[in-house]
C-alpha positions as CSV (number, residue, x, y, z in Angstrom):
1,M,114.0,41.5,174.5
2,T,111.5,39.0,173.0
3,W,108.9,39.5,170.3
4,N,105.6,37.8,169.8
5,N,106.0,35.2,167.0
6,P,103.0,33.0,167.6
7,V,102.5,29.6,166.1
8,R,100.9,30.1,162.7
9,P,97.2,29.4,162.9
10,H,95.2,27.4,160.4
11,T,93.7,29.9,157.9
12,P,89.9,29.5,158.4
13,S,87.0,31.0,156.5
14,L,86.3,34.4,158.0
15,T,82.9,36.0,158.1
16,G,81.4,39.4,158.5
17,Q,77.8,40.5,158.3
18,R,77.6,39.9,154.6
19,V,81.0,38.7,153.4
20,L,82.9,35.5,153.7
21,L,86.7,35.4,153.2
22,R,88.4,32.2,152.3
23,P,91.5,31.1,150.4
24,L,90.9,30.6,146.7
25,T,91.2,27.1,145.2
26,T,91.4,25.8,141.7
27,S,87.6,25.2,141.7
28,D,87.2,29.0,141.9
29,F,88.9,29.5,138.5
30,D,85.8,30.0,136.4
31,A,84.2,32.6,138.7
32,W,87.5,34.4,139.2
33,R,88.2,34.5,135.5
34,E,84.7,35.8,134.7
35,V,85.1,38.7,137.1
36,R,88.7,39.6,136.1
37,I,87.8,39.7,132.4
38,R,84.6,41.6,132.8
39,S,86.2,44.2,135.1
40,R,89.5,44.4,133.2
41,D,89.2,48.1,132.4
42,W,88.1,48.9,136.0
43,L,91.0,47.0,137.6
44,L,94.1,47.0,135.4
45,K,94.8,50.8,135.5
46,W,95.5,50.4,139.3
47,E,97.7,47.3,139.0
48,P,101.3,46.5,138.0
49,R,101.8,45.3,134.5
50,P,102.7,41.6,134.1
51,L,106.4,40.9,133.6
52,P,107.4,40.2,130.0
53,G,106.6,36.6,129.2
54,Q,104.6,36.1,132.4
55,P,101.5,34.0,131.7
56,D,98.0,35.4,132.2
57,A,96.1,33.4,134.8
58,T,92.8,34.3,133.2
59,E,93.8,32.3,130.2
60,D,95.0,29.1,131.8
61,R,93.5,27.2,134.7
62,R,96.9,25.7,135.4
63,I,98.4,29.1,136.0
64,F,95.6,30.0,138.3
65,A,96.2,26.7,140.2
66,A,99.9,27.6,140.5
67,R,98.8,31.0,141.9
68,C,96.6,29.3,144.5
69,G,99.5,27.0,145.4
70,A,101.8,30.0,145.9
71,R,99.2,31.5,148.2
72,E,99.1,28.2,150.2
73,R,102.9,28.2,150.6
74,E,102.8,31.7,151.9
75,R,100.2,30.7,154.4
76,Q,102.4,27.7,155.5
77,L,105.4,30.0,155.9
78,G,103.3,32.7,157.7
79,S,104.5,35.3,155.1
80,G,101.1,36.0,153.5
81,Y,97.4,35.3,153.7
82,G,95.2,35.6,150.6
83,F,91.4,35.5,150.6
84,G,88.6,35.6,148.1
85,I,85.7,37.8,149.0
86,F,82.3,36.0,148.7
87,I,78.8,37.4,149.1
88,G,75.2,36.1,148.8
89,S,72.9,34.2,151.0
90,G,75.2,31.1,150.8
91,H,78.3,33.1,150.2
92,E,78.4,31.6,146.7
93,R,79.2,34.7,144.6
94,F,82.9,35.6,144.2
95,V,83.4,39.4,144.0
96,G,87.1,40.1,144.7
97,E,90.2,39.5,146.8
98,I,91.8,40.9,149.9
99,N,95.3,39.9,151.0
100,L,97.8,40.3,153.8
101,S,101.2,40.3,152.2
102,S,104.9,40.7,153.3
103,V,104.1,39.7,156.9
104,Q,107.2,40.7,158.9
105,R,107.9,39.6,162.4
106,G,110.6,40.6,164.9
107,P,110.4,44.2,166.1
108,Y,108.1,45.2,163.1
109,Q,105.1,42.9,163.3
110,N,103.7,44.5,160.2
111,A,101.8,43.4,157.0
112,Y,100.5,45.1,153.9
113,V,96.8,45.0,152.9
114,G,95.8,45.0,149.2
115,Y,92.3,44.5,147.8
116,W,90.2,44.6,144.6
117,I,86.5,44.3,143.9
118,D,84.3,43.4,141.0
119,E,83.1,46.6,139.3
120,A,79.5,45.3,139.5
121,A,79.8,44.9,143.3
122,A,81.5,48.2,144.0
123,G,79.8,50.8,146.1
124,H,78.1,48.4,148.5
125,S,80.8,48.6,151.3
126,Y,81.8,44.9,150.8
127,V,85.5,45.8,150.9
128,P,85.4,47.9,154.1
129,E,83.6,45.0,155.7
130,A,86.2,42.5,154.4
131,F,89.0,44.9,155.7
132,V,87.6,44.8,159.2
133,V,87.2,41.0,159.1
134,L,90.9,40.8,158.0
135,C,92.0,43.2,160.7
136,R,90.4,41.0,163.3
137,F,92.3,38.0,162.0
138,A,95.5,39.9,161.7
139,F,95.5,41.5,165.2
140,E,93.7,38.8,167.2
141,D,94.8,35.5,165.5
142,L,98.2,36.5,164.0
143,A,99.1,39.0,166.8
144,L,100.4,41.5,164.4
145,H,101.0,45.1,165.6
146,R,100.4,47.1,162.4
147,L,98.7,46.9,159.0
148,Q,99.2,49.4,156.2
149,A,97.7,50.1,152.8
150,S,99.1,52.3,150.0
151,I,96.7,53.9,147.5
152,I,97.3,56.0,144.4
153,P,95.9,59.5,145.2
154,R,93.4,59.6,142.3
155,N,92.0,56.1,143.1
156,R,88.9,57.4,144.9
157,P,87.1,54.1,145.2
158,S,90.1,52.7,147.2
159,H,90.4,55.8,149.3
160,R,86.7,55.6,150.3
161,V,87.4,52.1,151.8
162,V,90.0,53.4,154.3
163,E,88.1,56.6,154.9
164,K,85.0,54.7,155.9
165,L,87.1,52.9,158.5
166,G,88.9,55.9,159.8
167,L,92.4,54.6,159.0
168,R,95.2,57.1,159.7
169,A,96.8,58.7,156.7
170,E,100.6,58.8,157.1
171,G,101.6,60.9,154.1
172,V,102.5,60.5,150.5
173,A,105.3,58.1,149.3
174,E,106.5,59.6,146.1
175,R,106.9,57.3,143.0
176,Y,106.3,54.4,145.4
177,L,105.2,51.6,143.0
178,E,105.3,51.1,139.2
179,I,101.6,50.8,138.3
180,N,100.5,50.1,134.7
181,G,103.9,51.2,133.5
182,R,104.2,54.4,135.5
183,W,105.8,55.2,138.8
184,E,102.9,56.4,141.0
185,D,102.8,58.3,144.2
186,H,100.8,56.5,147.0
187,V,99.1,57.7,150.1
188,R,100.0,55.4,153.0
189,Y,97.3,54.5,155.5
190,A,97.8,52.5,158.7
191,I,96.2,51.0,161.7
192,T,97.9,49.6,164.8
193,S,96.8,47.0,167.3
194,E,96.3,49.8,169.8
195,E,93.9,51.6,167.5
196,W,92.1,48.3,166.7
197,N,91.6,47.7,170.4
198,D,90.3,51.2,171.0
199,R,87.7,50.9,168.1
200,R,87.1,47.1,168.3
201,D,83.6,47.2,169.7
202,D,82.5,49.8,167.1
203,Y,84.1,47.8,164.3
204,L,82.5,44.6,165.4
205,R,79.0,46.1,165.8
206,G,79.3,47.9,162.5
207,W,80.8,45.2,160.3
208,I,81.0,41.8,161.8
209,L,78.3,41.0,164.4
210,P,74.9,40.0,162.9
211,V,72.3,42.9,162.7
212,D,69.2,42.2,164.8
């Protein structure tokens, strides 16, 4: 038996109707830092606590540069693909991130999707659009078979993202991740390449192709 392990593609900028996804670079530090600090209370309650002694990337451009370098190494290895989310007429405004992580090949062909959005940009469906753009890249360029996302049950904004896209809920993983110092249950959602192919035209019309 053979499995599809394609040559890793160059990671391009990816576009939807309103969003552009591209890897972050050191030049994005000021915009990234401003959003992360301003939206701190909105974001940190859903995220793991930093490890003791771990430096804060919002306080040091060098740490952010190292973070960007780590993302680049993941892309080179084919183990992860991280993108900033940009909006605006020239896609100049940074509003969040969406990532494919823990890409696994062999018989699994799976990756995990994580995302966050600037509180000031929430509620405009930028993340569902970014999710569809990422799905297209994952299934059509990377030839993955399955994507999954795990969400704390009470995190309604994140649930609305996957509900808008009709992703399949697969049940609750109890005490799945330690988030903000507490072991939290997570609802697992997934989409496979077969489901992507069945809905592809609707997804493209709804989120990627320009509106006439």
